[in-house]
C-alpha positions in Angstrom: -40.0 -41.7 -32.1 -38.5 -39.7 -29.0 -34.6 -40.1 -28.5 -34.0 -40.6 -24.5 -30.7 -41.0 -24.7 -28.4 -38.0 -22.8 -26.9 -35.6 -25.5 -23.4 -36.1 -23.4 -22.4 -39.5 -22.6 -19.4 -39.5 -20.1 -16.2 -41.4 -21.1 -13.2 -42.7 -19.3 -11.3 -39.4 -19.6 -14.0 -37.7 -18.0 -13.2 -40.1 -14.8 -9.9 -39.5 -14.7 -10.3 -35.6 -15.1 -12.9 -35.7 -12.2 -10.7 -37.8 -10.3 -7.9 -35.4 -10.3 -9.9 -32.6 -9.7 -11.6 -34.3 -6.8 -7.9 -35.0 -5.5 -7.0 -31.4 -6.2 -10.4 -30.3 -4.2 -9.5 -32.3 -1.4 -5.9 -31.1 -0.7 -7.0 -27.5 -1.1 -10.1 -28.5 1.3 -7.8 -29.5 4.0 -5.3 -26.9 3.7 -8.0 -24.2 4.2 -9.6 -26.0 6.9 -6.4 -27.3 8.6 -3.9 -24.5 8.2 -1.8 -26.0 11.3 -2.0 -29.4 9.6 -0.9 -28.1 6.4 2.1 -26.9 8.1 2.7 -30.0 9.5 2.5 -31.9 6.8 4.9 -29.7 4.8 7.6 -29.9 7.5 7.2 -33.9 7.5 7.7 -34.0 4.0 10.4 -31.2 4.1 12.2 -33.8 6.2 11.4 -36.8 4.5 12.8 -35.3 1.5 16.2 -34.3 3.0 16.7 -37.9 4.7 16.0 -39.1 1.2 18.7 -37.2 -0.6 21.2 -36.8 2.6 24.2 -38.1 0.5 23.5 -34.9 -2.0 22.2 -32.4 0.4 25.0 -32.8 2.9 28.3 -31.1 2.2 30.6 -33.2 5.1 30.4 -36.3 6.2 28.5 -36.0 9.9 31.1 -38.3 11.7 34.2 -36.8 10.4 36.2 -34.5 12.8 37.8 -31.5 12.1 39.7 -30.2 15.2 40.6 -27.0 13.5 36.8 -25.4 13.1 35.4 -26.7 16.5 32.5 -24.9 17.7 32.3 -22.6 14.7 29.4 -20.3 14.4 27.4 -20.7 11.2 29.1 -19.4 8.1 28.8 -20.2 4.2 31.4 -23.1 4.9 29.4 -24.7 7.6 25.5 -23.5 7.7 24.6 -24.4 11.0 28.2 -24.0 12.7 30.0 -26.8 13.9 30.2 -28.5 17.3 33.1 -29.3 20.0 34.2 -32.1 17.5 34.0 -29.8 14.7 31.4 -31.6 13.2 29.7 -30.3 10.4 26.1 -29.5 12.3 23.9 -29.4 8.9 25.4 -32.6 7.9 24.6 -34.5 11.1 20.8 -32.9 11.1 20.3 -34.1 7.5 21.7 -37.6 8.2 19.8 -37.8 11.4 16.6 -37.0 9.2 17.3 -40.2 7.3 17.6 -42.4 10.0 14.5 -41.1 11.7 12.5 -41.3 8.5 13.5 -45.0 8.2 13.5 -46.2 12.3 9.9 -44.4 12.7 7.7 -46.9 10.5 9.4 -49.8 12.2 8.9 -48.4 15.9 5.3 -47.5 15.0 4.8 -51.3 13.8 6.5 -52.7 16.9 4.7 -50.9 19.3 1.6 -51.5 17.9 1.1 -55.3 18.7 2.3 -55.3 22.7 -0.2 -52.0 23.0 -3.2 -53.5 21.4 -2.7 -56.5 23.2 -2.4 -55.2 26.6 -5.4 -52.9 25.6 -7.3 -56.5 24.4 -6.4 -57.7 28.2 -7.4 -54.9 30.2 -10.9 -54.6 28.7 -11.3 -58.9 28.9 -10.1 -58.7 32.3 -12.5 -55.4 33.1 -15.6 -57.1 31.1 -15.1 -60.5 33.0 -15.1 -58.7 36.6 -18.6 -57.2 35.7 
């Protein structure tokens, strides 16, 4: 009698290993094929991480004024310097990243409905004239 069963039967662990390899392969393939996209993705991820951890990263309050250090150049105390009101620029940028990260999904969703409605209206009016 001949045994027709394969010598190796795949298991659930093999599927997990294959799926993790496929994710890694897809990421590496994207990085190789789209280097500018990789840089853009890295910038977005850095800004999102900075925005999510703004409370811990920023050394000063973004709205507090310190008139003693108005328009100071970058230093160890103020990484990006201060503005004309003595506010720390690094803190302001980090906190604005948090606000932008929170507002961008809402604005994308809010613009989606009017644009799709306008597009469907213009397409339907164009097709009715033919």
